[in-house]
C-alpha positions as CSV (number, residue, x, y, z in Angstrom):
1,M,0.0,0.0,0.0
2,L,1.3,3.4,-0.9
3,K,1.8,5.5,2.2
4,L,1.0,9.0,1.4
5,V,0.9,10.6,4.8
6,L,3.9,11.6,6.9
7,L,4.0,11.2,10.6
8,A,4.6,14.9,10.9
9,S,1.2,15.6,9.3
10,C,-0.5,13.3,11.8
11,L,1.1,15.1,14.7
12,Q,-0.4,18.4,13.5
13,L,-3.9,17.0,13.9
14,Q,-5.1,18.2,17.3
15,L,-8.1,17.0,19.3
16,S,-10.6,19.7,19.9
17,S,-12.1,20.2,23.3
18,A,-15.3,18.4,22.5
19,A,-14.2,15.3,20.7
20,L,-13.6,16.1,17.0
21,V,-10.1,16.0,15.5
22,S,-9.5,19.5,14.1
23,P,-8.8,19.5,10.3
24,L,-5.3,20.4,9.2
25,F,-6.7,23.3,7.2
26,T,-9.8,25.5,7.8
27,R,-12.4,25.7,5.2
28,V,-12.4,29.0,3.2
29,P,-15.9,30.5,3.5
30,T,-18.0,30.6,0.3
31,G,-17.8,34.0,-1.3
32,S,-14.7,35.2,0.7
33,I,-12.5,34.9,-2.4
34,K,-13.7,36.4,-5.6
35,P,-12.6,35.1,-9.1
36,T,-10.6,37.3,-11.4
37,G,-9.1,37.0,-14.9
38,W,-9.7,33.6,-16.5
39,A,-11.5,32.2,-13.5
40,L,-14.0,35.2,-13.5
41,D,-14.5,34.7,-17.2
42,Q,-15.3,31.0,-16.7
43,A,-17.7,31.8,-13.9
44,N,-19.6,34.2,-16.1
45,V,-19.7,31.7,-18.9
46,Q,-21.2,29.2,-16.5
47,A,-23.7,31.7,-15.2
48,N,-24.7,32.5,-18.8
49,G,-24.8,28.8,-19.8
50,L,-27.0,25.8,-19.1
51,A,-26.3,25.7,-15.4
52,G,-27.2,29.4,-14.9
53,H,-30.6,28.9,-16.6
54,L,-31.8,25.6,-15.3
55,R,-34.2,27.4,-12.9
56,D,-35.7,29.1,-15.9
57,F,-36.8,26.1,-18.0
58,D,-35.8,22.8,-16.5
59,S,-38.9,21.1,-15.3
60,Y,-37.0,18.9,-12.9
61,V,-35.8,22.1,-11.1
62,N,-38.5,24.8,-11.6
63,G,-41.3,22.2,-11.4
64,S,-39.7,20.1,-8.6
65,I,-41.7,19.3,-5.5
66,W,-39.1,21.3,-3.7
67,M,-40.5,24.4,-5.4
68,E,-43.7,26.1,-4.5
69,G,-46.5,24.5,-6.4
70,G,-44.2,21.9,-8.0
71,S,-45.1,18.3,-8.8
72,I,-42.5,17.0,-11.2
73,E,-39.7,14.5,-10.3
74,Y,-37.9,12.0,-12.5
75,S,-37.4,9.5,-9.7
76,E,-38.2,8.8,-6.0
77,M,-34.8,10.3,-5.1
78,H,-36.2,13.9,-5.4
79,E,-32.6,15.1,-6.0
80,S,-32.7,17.5,-8.9
81,A,-33.6,20.7,-7.1
82,P,-31.3,20.1,-4.2
83,Y,-28.4,19.4,-6.6
84,W,-29.2,22.6,-8.4
85,F,-29.3,24.6,-5.1
86,N,-26.0,23.1,-3.9
87,G,-24.3,24.0,-7.2
88,M,-25.8,27.4,-7.7
89,V,-25.3,29.1,-4.3
90,A,-21.5,29.5,-4.7
91,L,-21.7,30.7,-8.3
92,A,-24.4,33.2,-7.4
93,F,-22.4,34.8,-4.6
94,Q,-19.0,34.5,-6.2
95,L,-20.3,36.7,-9.0
96,Q,-22.8,38.7,-6.9
97,D,-25.2,37.9,-9.7
98,D,-28.6,39.4,-8.7
99,R,-30.6,37.1,-10.9
100,L,-29.0,33.9,-9.5
101,I,-29.1,35.2,-5.9
102,D,-32.8,35.9,-6.3
103,Q,-33.3,32.3,-7.5
104,V,-31.4,30.7,-4.6
105,Q,-33.0,33.1,-2.1
106,K,-36.5,32.0,-3.2
107,F,-35.5,28.3,-2.8
108,L,-34.0,29.0,0.6
109,D,-37.1,31.0,1.8
110,W,-39.6,28.3,0.6
111,T,-37.6,25.5,2.2
112,L,-37.0,27.1,5.5
113,D,-40.4,28.7,5.8
114,N,-42.0,25.3,5.3
115,Q,-39.8,23.4,7.7
116,Q,-42.0,21.1,9.7
117,D,-42.4,21.2,13.5
118,D,-40.3,18.1,14.0
119,G,-37.4,19.7,12.0
120,W,-38.0,17.9,8.7
121,L,-36.9,19.9,5.6
122,G,-38.3,19.5,2.2
123,P,-41.3,17.6,0.8
124,E,-42.8,14.4,2.0
125,P,-43.3,11.4,-0.4
126,F,-45.8,11.9,-3.2
127,V,-48.3,9.4,-1.8
128,D,-50.2,10.5,1.3
129,N,-49.8,8.3,4.3
130,A,-47.0,6.4,2.5
131,S,-45.6,3.5,4.4
132,A,-42.0,4.0,3.1
133,P,-39.7,5.8,5.5
134,R,-38.7,9.4,5.0
135,L,-35.8,9.6,2.6
136,V,-32.9,11.6,4.1
137,W,-30.6,11.2,1.1
138,P,-31.5,14.3,-1.0
139,R,-31.3,16.4,2.1
140,Y,-27.5,15.7,2.2
141,L,-27.3,17.9,-0.9
142,L,-29.6,20.5,0.6
143,L,-27.4,20.8,3.6
144,L,-24.3,21.3,1.5
145,G,-26.1,24.2,-0.2
146,L,-27.2,25.6,3.2
147,V,-23.6,25.5,4.4
148,Q,-22.5,27.6,1.5
149,Y,-25.4,30.0,1.8
150,A,-24.7,30.6,5.6
151,E,-21.1,31.4,4.8
152,A,-21.9,33.7,1.8
153,D,-24.7,35.8,3.3
154,P,-24.4,36.7,7.0
155,T,-28.0,38.0,7.0
156,Q,-29.2,34.5,6.6
157,T,-26.7,32.6,8.7
158,G,-28.8,32.6,11.9
159,R,-32.0,31.1,10.4
160,I,-30.0,28.6,8.4
161,V,-28.1,27.4,11.4
162,N,-31.3,27.1,13.4
163,A,-33.0,25.1,10.7
164,M,-30.0,22.8,10.4
165,H,-30.0,22.1,14.1
166,K,-33.7,21.3,14.1
167,F,-33.2,19.0,11.1
168,T,-30.2,17.3,12.8
169,A,-32.5,16.4,15.7
170,A,-35.0,14.8,13.3
171,V,-32.2,12.9,11.5
172,H,-30.8,11.7,14.9
173,D,-34.2,10.3,15.8
174,I,-34.7,8.6,12.5
175,F,-31.3,6.8,12.7
176,A,-31.5,6.2,16.4
177,N,-34.9,4.5,15.9
178,N,-33.6,2.6,12.8
179,T,-36.4,4.1,10.6
180,Q,-34.1,5.4,7.9
181,G,-34.9,2.6,5.5
182,D,-32.5,0.2,3.7
183,P,-31.6,-0.8,0.1
184,S,-34.4,-3.5,0.1
185,L,-36.9,-0.6,-0.2
186,G,-35.6,0.7,-3.5
187,F,-32.6,2.2,-5.2
188,Q,-33.2,5.6,-3.6
189,Y,-32.4,4.0,-0.2
190,D,-29.4,2.4,-1.9
191,Y,-27.9,5.8,-2.5
192,Q,-28.6,6.9,1.1
193,Y,-26.9,3.7,2.2
194,V,-23.6,4.3,0.4
195,R,-23.4,8.1,0.4
196,W,-23.5,8.7,4.2
197,E,-20.3,10.7,4.2
198,E,-22.1,13.6,2.5
199,M,-24.2,14.0,5.7
200,L,-21.1,13.9,7.9
201,Y,-19.6,16.8,6.0
202,S,-22.4,19.2,6.9
203,L,-22.7,18.0,10.4
204,Q,-19.0,18.6,11.0
205,W,-19.3,22.1,9.5
206,L,-22.1,22.8,12.0
207,Y,-20.0,21.4,14.9
208,D,-17.0,23.4,13.9
209,N,-18.7,26.7,13.4
210,Y,-22.1,26.9,15.2
211,P,-22.4,24.0,17.7
212,E,-25.0,25.9,19.8
213,G,-24.3,23.5,22.7
214,Q,-25.4,20.5,20.6
215,E,-21.9,18.9,20.3
216,S,-23.0,15.5,21.8
217,Q,-26.0,15.2,19.5
218,L,-24.0,16.2,16.4
219,I,-21.3,13.6,17.1
220,E,-23.8,10.9,18.0
221,T,-25.7,11.6,14.7
222,M,-22.5,11.3,12.8
223,K,-21.8,7.9,14.3
224,L,-25.4,6.7,13.8
225,V,-25.3,7.7,10.1
226,R,-22.0,6.0,9.5
227,N,-22.9,2.8,11.3
228,A,-26.1,2.5,9.4
229,G,-24.3,2.9,6.0
230,F,-22.1,0.7,3.9
231,S,-18.6,0.1,5.3
232,W,-16.4,1.3,2.5
233,K,-13.4,0.7,4.8
234,D,-14.0,-2.9,5.7
235,D,-16.1,-4.2,2.8
236,W,-14.7,-2.6,-0.3
237,F,-11.5,-0.6,-0.2
238,T,-9.2,-3.5,0.8
239,A,-6.6,-5.2,-1.3
240,D,-8.5,-8.5,-1.2
241,I,-11.9,-7.1,-2.1
242,F,-11.5,-4.1,-4.4
243,P,-11.6,-5.0,-8.1
244,K,-8.3,-4.7,-9.9
245,T,-9.9,-4.9,-13.4
246,A,-13.3,-3.9,-14.9
247,P,-16.1,-5.9,-13.2
248,G,-18.3,-8.0,-15.4
249,L,-22.0,-7.2,-15.9
250,A,-23.0,-9.7,-13.2
251,D,-20.7,-8.0,-10.7
252,L,-21.9,-4.4,-11.1
253,N,-23.4,-2.9,-8.0
254,M,-23.6,0.3,-5.9
255,Q,-20.0,-0.1,-4.9
256,T,-18.6,-0.3,-8.5
257,H,-20.6,2.8,-9.4
258,G,-18.2,5.5,-10.4
259,V,-19.9,8.5,-8.6
260,N,-20.3,6.5,-5.4
261,T,-16.7,5.5,-5.6
262,A,-15.7,9.2,-6.0
263,E,-17.8,10.3,-3.1
264,A,-16.5,7.5,-0.9
265,L,-12.9,8.6,-1.3
266,K,-13.5,11.0,1.7
267,S,-15.6,8.8,3.9
268,E,-13.0,7.6,6.4
269,A,-11.2,11.0,6.5
270,L,-14.4,12.5,7.7
271,A,-15.0,9.6,10.1
272,Y,-11.5,9.9,11.5
273,R,-12.5,13.2,13.1
274,F,-14.7,11.4,15.6
275,T,-13.2,7.9,15.7
276,F,-9.6,9.0,16.3
277,D,-8.7,5.7,14.7
278,P,-5.5,5.8,12.7
279,S,-6.7,2.9,10.5
280,D,-9.3,5.3,9.1
281,I,-6.3,7.4,7.8
282,D,-4.7,4.3,6.5
283,S,-7.9,3.3,4.7
284,T,-8.0,6.8,3.0
285,W,-4.6,6.4,1.5
286,E,-5.1,2.8,0.6
287,R,-8.3,3.5,-1.4
288,I,-6.7,6.4,-3.3
289,D,-3.8,4.0,-4.1
290,L,-6.2,1.2,-5.2
291,V,-8.5,3.4,-7.3
292,Y,-5.8,5.2,-9.3
293,T,-3.4,2.3,-9.6
294,Y,-6.0,-0.1,-11.1
295,H,-8.4,2.4,-12.8
296,G,-6.4,5.6,-13.3
297,R,-6.1,7.9,-16.3
298,E,-3.5,10.4,-17.4
299,S,-6.0,13.2,-17.0
300,G,-6.1,12.6,-13.3
301,T,-9.4,10.7,-13.1
302,F,-10.2,7.1,-12.8
303,S,-12.2,5.2,-15.5
304,A,-15.9,4.9,-14.7
305,D,-18.3,5.0,-17.6
306,E,-21.0,4.5,-15.0
307,H,-18.9,1.8,-13.2
308,I,-15.2,1.4,-12.6
309,A,-13.6,0.1,-15.8
310,G,-10.0,-0.8,-15.4
311,L,-7.1,0.5,-17.5
312,D,-8.4,-0.3,-21.0
313,P,-8.2,3.0,-22.9
314,S,-11.5,2.2,-24.7
315,R,-13.4,2.9,-21.4
316,G,-14.3,6.5,-20.3
317,T,-15.4,8.4,-17.3
318,E,-18.7,10.0,-16.3
319,L,-18.5,13.8,-15.8
320,C,-20.3,13.5,-12.4
321,A,-17.5,11.2,-11.1
322,I,-14.9,13.8,-12.0
323,V,-16.7,16.6,-10.1
324,E,-17.2,14.3,-7.0
325,Q,-13.5,13.4,-7.1
326,I,-12.6,17.0,-6.9
327,F,-14.8,17.6,-3.9
328,S,-13.8,14.4,-2.1
329,L,-10.0,14.9,-2.6
330,A,-10.2,18.5,-1.6
331,T,-12.0,17.4,1.6
332,V,-9.3,14.8,2.3
333,Y,-6.6,17.4,1.8
334,G,-8.4,19.8,4.1
335,I,-8.5,17.2,6.9
336,L,-5.3,15.3,6.5
337,G,-3.1,17.4,4.2
338,N,-0.7,15.8,1.7
339,N,0.3,17.6,-1.5
340,Y,-0.1,14.5,-3.6
341,V,-3.9,14.9,-3.1
342,A,-3.9,18.6,-3.8
343,D,-1.9,18.0,-7.0
344,R,-4.5,15.4,-8.2
345,V,-7.3,17.9,-7.5
346,E,-5.6,20.5,-9.7
347,K,-5.0,17.9,-12.4
348,L,-8.6,16.9,-12.4
349,A,-9.8,20.5,-12.5
350,Y,-7.6,21.6,-15.4
351,N,-7.6,18.4,-17.5
352,A,-10.5,16.0,-16.8
353,L,-13.2,18.5,-16.0
354,P,-12.9,20.7,-19.1
355,A,-12.8,17.6,-21.3
356,G,-16.4,16.9,-20.4
357,I,-17.9,20.4,-20.9
358,F,-18.5,22.4,-24.1
359,Y,-16.7,25.7,-24.2
360,D,-19.9,27.8,-23.7
361,W,-21.2,25.6,-20.9
362,W,-24.5,25.0,-22.7
363,S,-23.8,21.3,-23.0
364,H,-21.7,18.5,-21.7
365,Q,-21.0,14.9,-22.6
366,Y,-22.0,12.2,-20.2
367,D,-18.8,10.2,-20.7
368,Q,-15.3,11.4,-21.7
369,Q,-12.6,9.2,-23.0
370,G,-8.9,9.7,-23.4
371,I,-7.4,9.3,-26.9
372,P,-5.1,6.4,-27.0
373,A,-1.9,7.1,-29.0
374,I,-0.7,4.3,-31.2
375,F,2.9,4.6,-32.6
376,R,4.3,2.4,-35.3
377,I,8.1,2.6,-35.3
378,P,10.0,0.8,-38.1
379,A,12.3,-1.8,-36.6
380,T,15.3,-0.5,-38.5
381,S,15.1,2.8,-36.7
382,L,15.5,1.3,-33.2
383,T,18.8,1.6,-31.3
384,E,20.0,-0.1,-28.2
385,N,18.5,2.7,-26.1
386,S,15.1,2.9,-27.9
């Protein structure tokens, strides 16, 4: 296993007074650094492109049940509008774009103004008196957007933090009572089962910045959510279990899914903050080594044209997996450090990410594929050193 962390880095991690390991680096608040030059140009292109206009015409966003009067969803996951909100908050405030700020403000107001008495955020299932448990999964995305909004707009911080604490209490009770559902109830619960680390990120932000005396509940909720989810550490990212080649059709599952893999890169780094278990750090470096050794690409990504795909250059990578790698590895770097991780984030951002998006940001391709170079060298031109 490639050891990527130095003992000196571990020694810099200090226990906080209330049982979370402090990250090596502090998160830079959303909106505190403004883009200039090329970065500003790209942000404006994005705002003027497809992403910046989804709220105007995309029925899965403007007609979502997360919107006032909405009734349109493409699946039981109810994820489109939360995904949009999570992505749009930073862009709106980085640019101070009044049109986009107005859109995310309306989403925020509707969501918080309609928070239920027990703390639940967002819509209930379509069917009245449904027997299926409440689905926490799309709220992971909502919370990530709320974190950014609270950082970017101090006038909204108080109400956002209050809503997040109320929601945390509801989530705590759901998992403490084992009523969160499981994969047997449908694929939407499958995603909740394997993407638990997304919830940990927001809970830790709340703990680090606005604990409001709820430290114990926050940490207990983190533990409950992790323990109820899939163990990426023990049941997947090990030398004996992790696939070294592209899995066959019969072996595809939620663990071979590329986006799930990308999101899971950070799971044990986040868990380490409350477990204090050095093996969680070891698992983080081991999974990075496994993924990029057996499925890596020169552009910085790993192959995953929906599912991890080995080293065959004929296989590509889904754009979503690239975005999630950037977020996960940036999170790992923030908690544990290591310039190797930061270098890969930069490589992904400047090589793999642009390869999947049209120059005007009005379209993207689902999968990207590197171009394999084939050289034919006449045998007579070879020398001893060739």
